[in-house]
C-alpha positions in Angstrom: -136.8 30.2 6.1 -139.9 28.2 5.7 -141.7 30.4 8.2 -140.3 33.7 6.8 -141.3 32.8 3.2 -144.7 31.8 4.4 -145.3 35.0 6.4 -144.3 37.3 3.6 -145.2 35.7 0.3 -148.2 33.8 -1.1 -148.2 30.6 -3.2 -147.0 31.3 -6.7 -145.1 34.4 -5.7 -141.5 34.8 -7.0 -138.6 34.9 -4.4 -135.3 36.2 -5.5 -132.1 35.5 -3.5 -128.9 37.2 -4.9 -126.8 35.4 -2.2 -128.3 32.0 -2.4 -125.4 29.9 -0.4 -126.4 26.4 -0.1 -130.1 26.9 -1.4 -132.1 27.1 2.0 -134.4 29.7 0.7 -134.9 27.9 -2.6 -135.8 24.6 -0.7 -138.3 26.6 1.3 -139.8 28.0 -1.7 -140.2 24.6 -3.4 -141.8 23.2 -0.3 -144.3 25.9 0.0 -145.1 26.3 -3.6 -143.4 29.5 -4.4 -141.1 30.2 -7.5 -137.5 30.8 -6.9 -134.6 32.5 -8.6 -131.1 32.5 -6.9 -127.5 33.0 -7.7 -124.3 32.2 -6.1 -120.7 33.1 -6.9 -119.0 30.4 -5.0 -118.8 27.2 -7.1 -118.9 25.0 -3.9 -122.0 26.6 -2.6 -123.6 26.7 -6.0 -123.2 22.8 -6.3 -124.6 22.2 -3.0 -127.6 24.4 -3.6 -128.2 22.5 -6.9 -127.9 19.2 -5.2 -130.3 20.2 -2.4 -132.9 22.0 -4.7 -133.0 18.7 -7.1 -133.2 16.4 -4.0 -136.1 18.7 -2.6 -137.9 18.5 -5.9 -137.5 14.7 -6.1 -138.9 14.3 -2.8 -142.0 16.2 -3.6 -142.4 14.4 -6.7 -141.9 10.8 -5.3 -145.5 10.3 -3.9 -146.9 11.1 -7.1 -144.8 8.7 -9.0 -145.7 6.0 -6.5 -149.6 6.6 -7.1 -149.2 6.5 -10.9 -147.3 3.1 -10.5 -149.9 1.8 -8.3 -152.7 3.0 -10.8 -151.1 1.7 -14.1 -151.6 -2.0 -13.2 -155.2 -1.3 -12.0 -156.0 0.4 -15.3 -154.4 -2.4 -17.3 -156.4 -5.0 -15.3 -159.6 -3.2 -15.7 -159.1 -3.0 -19.5 -158.3 -6.7 -19.9 -161.5 -7.8 -18.1 -163.7 -6.1 -20.6 
């Protein structure tokens, strides 16, 4: 799905998937910087999609959180020296 999303959309585009299943299209959109709207009638597939989408979003945010955690002590130390 990443290849298809990349080939036919641009970053920031909105992709709509009326048969979201387990969220594969949504995961590709998150990874490639596209917006995504999807829906699914089956409750089991919906739950799986939500879990996958949240996990993908968390993976992308994790490196940013690590950088912030490393920077905060440096700023605190620099301020204490003044």
